[in-house]
PAPA-627036 format. One record per residue (C-alpha): residue number from 1; chain; x, y, z. Coordinates in nm, 2 decimals, padded with zeros to 4 digits. Layout:
N
num | chaine | c1 | c2 | c3
NUM | A | X | Y | Z .
...
//
This chain:
240
num | chaine | c1 | c2 | c3
1 | A | -02.52 | -02.42 | -01.16 .
2 | A | -02.15 | -02.37 | -01.23 .
3 | A | -01.99 | -02.55 | -01.52 .
4 | A | -01.64 | -02.58 | -01.69 .
5 | A | -01.63 | -02.65 | -02.06 .
6 | A | -01.36 | -02.68 | -02.32 .
7 | A | -01.36 | -02.45 | -02.62 .
8 | A | -01.14 | -02.46 | -02.93 .
9 | A | -01.09 | -02.23 | -03.23 .
10 | A | -00.86 | -02.22 | -03.53 .
11 | A | -00.68 | -01.93 | -03.69 .
12 | A | -00.36 | -01.88 | -03.90 .
13 | A | -00.14 | -01.97 | -03.61 .
14 | A | -00.31 | -02.31 | -03.55 .
15 | A | -00.57 | -02.46 | -03.32 .
16 | A | -00.61 | -02.31 | -02.97 .
17 | A | -00.79 | -02.43 | -02.66 .
18 | A | -00.94 | -02.26 | -02.36 .
19 | A | -01.16 | -02.36 | -02.07 .
20 | A | -01.47 | -02.15 | -02.00 .
21 | A | -01.61 | -02.13 | -01.65 .
22 | A | -01.98 | -02.03 | -01.61 .
23 | A | -02.13 | -01.95 | -01.27 .
24 | A | -02.36 | -01.72 | -01.08 .
25 | A | -02.22 | -01.45 | -00.86 .
26 | A | -02.36 | -01.34 | -00.52 .
27 | A | -02.61 | -01.12 | -00.70 .
28 | A | -02.74 | -01.40 | -00.91 .
29 | A | -02.58 | -01.26 | -01.23 .
30 | A | -02.45 | -01.52 | -01.47 .
31 | A | -02.08 | -01.48 | -01.52 .
32 | A | -01.83 | -01.63 | -01.75 .
33 | A | -01.45 | -01.65 | -01.72 .
34 | A | -01.19 | -01.78 | -01.96 .
35 | A | -00.89 | -01.98 | -01.83 .
36 | A | -00.58 | -02.11 | -02.01 .
37 | A | -00.59 | -02.46 | -01.86 .
38 | A | -00.84 | -02.70 | -01.70 .
39 | A | -00.65 | -02.69 | -01.37 .
40 | A | -00.67 | -02.31 | -01.37 .
41 | A | -01.04 | -02.33 | -01.45 .
42 | A | -01.11 | -02.57 | -01.17 .
43 | A | -00.90 | -02.37 | -00.92 .
44 | A | -01.09 | -02.06 | -01.02 .
45 | A | -01.43 | -02.23 | -00.98 .
46 | A | -01.34 | -02.34 | -00.63 .
47 | A | -01.21 | -02.00 | -00.53 .
48 | A | -01.50 | -01.81 | -00.69 .
49 | A | -01.75 | -02.05 | -00.53 .
50 | A | -01.62 | -01.98 | -00.18 .
51 | A | -01.61 | -01.61 | -00.25 .
52 | A | -01.97 | -01.60 | -00.38 .
53 | A | -02.08 | -01.80 | -00.07 .
54 | A | -01.90 | -01.54 | 00.15 .
55 | A | -02.04 | -01.25 | -00.06 .
56 | A | -01.70 | -01.11 | -00.14 .
57 | A | -01.65 | -01.22 | -00.50 .
58 | A | -01.55 | -00.97 | -00.77 .
59 | A | -01.57 | -01.09 | -01.13 .
60 | A | -01.28 | -01.02 | -01.36 .
61 | A | -01.49 | -00.79 | -01.58 .
62 | A | -01.52 | -00.55 | -01.28 .
63 | A | -01.16 | -00.57 | -01.17 .
64 | A | -00.83 | -00.42 | -01.29 .
65 | A | -00.47 | -00.54 | -01.28 .
66 | A | -00.23 | -00.47 | -00.99 .
67 | A | -00.03 | -00.23 | -01.21 .
68 | A | -00.35 | -00.04 | -01.31 .
69 | A | -00.46 | -00.02 | -00.95 .
70 | A | -00.12 | 00.12 | -00.85 .
71 | A | -00.14 | 00.39 | -01.11 .
72 | A | -00.49 | 00.49 | -01.00 .
73 | A | -00.37 | 00.50 | -00.63 .
74 | A | -00.08 | 00.72 | -00.72 .
75 | A | -00.32 | 00.97 | -00.89 .
76 | A | -00.52 | 00.98 | -00.57 .
77 | A | -00.20 | 01.04 | -00.37 .
78 | A | -00.10 | 01.33 | -00.61 .
79 | A | -00.43 | 01.50 | -00.53 .
80 | A | -00.36 | 01.47 | -00.16 .
81 | A | -00.01 | 01.61 | -00.20 .
82 | A | -00.17 | 01.91 | -00.38 .
83 | A | -00.39 | 02.00 | -00.09 .
84 | A | -00.33 | 02.33 | 00.09 .
85 | A | -00.10 | 02.34 | 00.40 .
86 | A | -00.29 | 02.26 | 00.72 .
87 | A | -00.53 | 02.01 | 00.56 .
88 | A | -00.53 | 01.69 | 00.77 .
89 | A | -00.55 | 01.48 | 00.45 .
90 | A | -00.24 | 01.65 | 00.29 .
91 | A | 00.03 | 01.40 | 00.18 .
92 | A | 00.39 | 01.50 | 00.23 .
93 | A | 00.58 | 01.55 | -00.10 .
94 | A | 00.86 | 01.32 | 00.00 .
95 | A | 00.62 | 01.05 | 00.10 .
96 | A | 00.46 | 01.08 | -00.25 .
97 | A | 00.80 | 01.03 | -00.41 .
98 | A | 00.85 | 00.72 | -00.19 .
99 | A | 00.51 | 00.59 | -00.30 .
100 | A | 00.59 | 00.65 | -00.66 .
101 | A | 00.92 | 00.46 | -00.63 .
102 | A | 00.73 | 00.16 | -00.47 .
103 | A | 00.46 | 00.16 | -00.73 .
104 | A | 00.67 | 00.22 | -01.05 .
105 | A | 01.00 | 00.06 | -00.97 .
106 | A | 00.89 | -00.25 | -00.78 .
107 | A | 00.52 | -00.33 | -00.80 .
108 | A | 00.47 | -00.24 | -01.17 .
109 | A | 00.77 | -00.44 | -01.26 .
110 | A | 00.69 | -00.75 | -01.05 .
111 | A | 00.54 | -01.09 | -01.15 .
112 | A | 00.20 | -00.98 | -01.01 .
113 | A | 00.18 | -00.66 | -01.20 .
114 | A | -00.05 | -00.80 | -01.48 .
115 | A | -00.26 | -01.01 | -01.24 .
116 | A | -00.62 | -00.89 | -01.20 .
117 | A | -00.71 | -00.80 | -00.84 .
118 | A | -01.00 | -01.05 | -00.86 .
119 | A | -00.75 | -01.33 | -00.91 .
120 | A | -00.47 | -01.21 | -00.68 .
121 | A | -00.42 | -01.46 | -00.39 .
122 | A | -00.23 | -01.43 | -00.06 .
123 | A | 00.01 | -01.69 | -00.21 .
124 | A | 00.09 | -01.46 | -00.50 .
125 | A | 00.15 | -01.17 | -00.26 .
126 | A | 00.38 | -01.39 | -00.06 .
127 | A | 00.56 | -01.47 | -00.38 .
128 | A | 00.60 | -01.10 | -00.44 .
129 | A | 00.75 | -01.05 | -00.10 .
130 | A | 01.00 | -01.33 | -00.17 .
131 | A | 01.07 | -01.17 | -00.51 .
132 | A | 01.17 | -00.84 | -00.34 .
133 | A | 01.41 | -01.01 | -00.11 .
134 | A | 01.56 | -01.21 | -00.39 .
135 | A | 01.62 | -00.88 | -00.57 .
136 | A | 01.83 | -00.78 | -00.27 .
137 | A | 01.58 | -00.52 | -00.15 .
138 | A | 01.64 | -00.46 | 00.22 .
139 | A | 01.40 | -00.60 | 00.47 .
140 | A | 01.29 | -00.25 | 00.58 .
141 | A | 01.23 | -00.13 | 00.23 .
142 | A | 01.05 | -00.45 | 00.13 .
143 | A | 00.82 | -00.40 | 00.44 .
144 | A | 00.74 | -00.04 | 00.32 .
145 | A | 00.67 | -00.17 | -00.04 .
146 | A | 00.44 | -00.43 | 00.09 .
147 | A | 00.26 | -00.17 | 00.30 .
148 | A | 00.21 | 00.04 | -00.02 .
149 | A | 00.07 | -00.27 | -00.19 .
150 | A | -00.18 | -00.31 | 00.09 .
151 | A | -00.28 | 00.06 | 00.05 .
152 | A | -00.32 | 00.01 | -00.32 .
153 | A | -00.56 | -00.29 | -00.27 .
154 | A | -00.75 | -00.10 | 00.01 .
155 | A | -00.80 | 00.19 | -00.23 .
156 | A | -00.93 | -00.04 | -00.50 .
157 | A | -01.15 | -00.22 | -00.25 .
158 | A | -01.31 | 00.12 | -00.14 .
159 | A | -01.40 | 00.18 | -00.51 .
160 | A | -01.55 | -00.16 | -00.57 .
161 | A | -01.27 | -00.30 | -00.79 .
162 | A | -01.21 | -00.59 | -00.56 .
163 | A | -01.40 | -00.74 | -00.27 .
164 | A | -01.11 | -00.82 | -00.04 .
165 | A | -00.75 | -00.72 | 00.03 .
166 | A | -00.55 | -01.03 | -00.02 .
167 | A | -00.23 | -00.87 | 00.09 .
168 | A | -00.34 | -00.82 | 00.45 .
169 | A | -00.25 | -01.17 | 00.58 .
170 | A | 00.11 | -01.13 | 00.46 .
171 | A | 00.34 | -01.00 | 00.73 .
172 | A | 00.71 | -00.94 | 00.77 .
173 | A | 00.71 | -01.02 | 01.14 .
174 | A | 00.82 | -00.79 | 01.42 .
175 | A | 01.10 | -00.55 | 01.36 .
176 | A | 01.41 | -00.65 | 01.55 .
177 | A | 01.49 | -00.31 | 01.70 .
178 | A | 01.73 | -00.27 | 01.99 .
179 | A | 01.59 | -00.10 | 02.31 .
180 | A | 01.62 | 00.28 | 02.30 .
181 | A | 01.85 | 00.40 | 02.58 .
182 | A | 01.86 | 00.74 | 02.75 .
183 | A | 02.20 | 00.90 | 02.71 .
184 | A | 02.28 | 00.70 | 02.40 .
185 | A | 01.98 | 00.75 | 02.16 .
186 | A | 01.85 | 01.06 | 02.32 .
187 | A | 01.97 | 01.31 | 02.59 .
188 | A | 01.91 | 01.24 | 02.96 .
189 | A | 01.72 | 01.50 | 03.16 .
190 | A | 02.05 | 01.64 | 03.30 .
191 | A | 02.20 | 01.66 | 02.95 .
192 | A | 01.89 | 01.83 | 02.82 .
193 | A | 01.91 | 02.09 | 03.10 .
194 | A | 02.27 | 02.16 | 03.01 .
195 | A | 02.18 | 02.20 | 02.64 .
196 | A | 01.90 | 02.44 | 02.72 .
197 | A | 02.12 | 02.64 | 02.96 .
198 | A | 02.37 | 02.70 | 02.68 .
199 | A | 02.13 | 02.72 | 02.39 .
200 | A | 02.12 | 03.10 | 02.35 .
201 | A | 01.92 | 03.20 | 02.04 .
202 | A | 01.86 | 02.83 | 01.96 .
203 | A | 01.66 | 02.78 | 02.28 .
204 | A | 01.31 | 02.78 | 02.10 .
205 | A | 01.43 | 02.53 | 01.85 .
206 | A | 01.59 | 02.29 | 02.10 .
207 | A | 01.30 | 02.30 | 02.35 .
208 | A | 01.05 | 02.24 | 02.07 .
209 | A | 01.25 | 01.95 | 01.93 .
210 | A | 01.29 | 01.80 | 02.28 .
211 | A | 00.92 | 01.82 | 02.38 .
212 | A | 00.74 | 01.75 | 02.05 .
213 | A | 00.95 | 01.49 | 01.87 .
214 | A | 00.91 | 01.68 | 01.54 .
215 | A | 01.13 | 01.60 | 01.25 .
216 | A | 01.40 | 01.84 | 01.15 .
217 | A | 01.22 | 01.94 | 00.83 .
218 | A | 00.91 | 02.01 | 01.04 .
219 | A | 01.11 | 02.22 | 01.29 .
220 | A | 01.27 | 02.42 | 01.01 .
221 | A | 00.92 | 02.49 | 00.86 .
222 | A | 00.78 | 02.64 | 01.18 .
223 | A | 00.68 | 03.01 | 01.21 .
224 | A | 00.58 | 03.20 | 01.52 .
225 | A | 00.23 | 03.22 | 01.38 .
226 | A | 00.21 | 02.84 | 01.41 .
227 | A | 00.22 | 02.88 | 01.79 .
228 | A | -00.10 | 02.95 | 01.98 .
229 | A | 00.02 | 03.07 | 02.32 .
230 | A | -00.33 | 03.11 | 02.46 .
231 | A | -00.44 | 02.75 | 02.37 .
232 | A | -00.09 | 02.61 | 02.43 .
233 | A | -00.10 | 02.45 | 02.09 .
234 | A | 00.17 | 02.42 | 01.82 .
235 | A | 00.05 | 02.35 | 01.46 .
236 | A | 00.27 | 02.19 | 01.20 .
237 | A | 00.16 | 02.33 | 00.87 .
238 | A | 00.46 | 02.29 | 00.64 .
239 | A | 00.80 | 02.13 | 00.59 .
240 | A | 01.12 | 02.29 | 00.49 .
//
């Protein structure tokens, strides 16, 4: 049976009050949470009750804050960035820098940074999205930061620190991109033929760029040993 009771204590700074929520989790373990107000206690009890019924509840004692989860996720990303070239799990160095900026400059300094994952709600994540836009973060950058937050929560979920990813329902909507047009955004077939006919020593670079879509840093990192002529396969192992 779940209960909410009021508790008081007195110290040098005066008399203080708290509301204690006692309940059973989905494993039948007796849990206790402390809330600052009766409203917070009742809201927690309703949310915890529905999560226990769905089998997705994580008690505060097993959870961490958003900021702590972000730090732990970054450490995992650093390990991926240190993997040898060619490993499919290797993380690009510049992607790691971008993740670090998202986690340290935006997520760790936000209003949700000290919220425990077990108490994080979709409404709080929506508030974080609005906070980014109010801080004049561009829509594209805010979308990337929100994607990083979802990755942080997914990482915590895989390690049992939270039962659900409350950021998943929050969307930015479809990107309003103009339609890509041949001859404007990329060469037409006729223009590409002219480029290749006059490419000279740059022919391998241009033909690879045209038919693989590789980034410029990926093209500059290629070596002849990355091309398997027999299998007709090109392997991107490094960036430059």
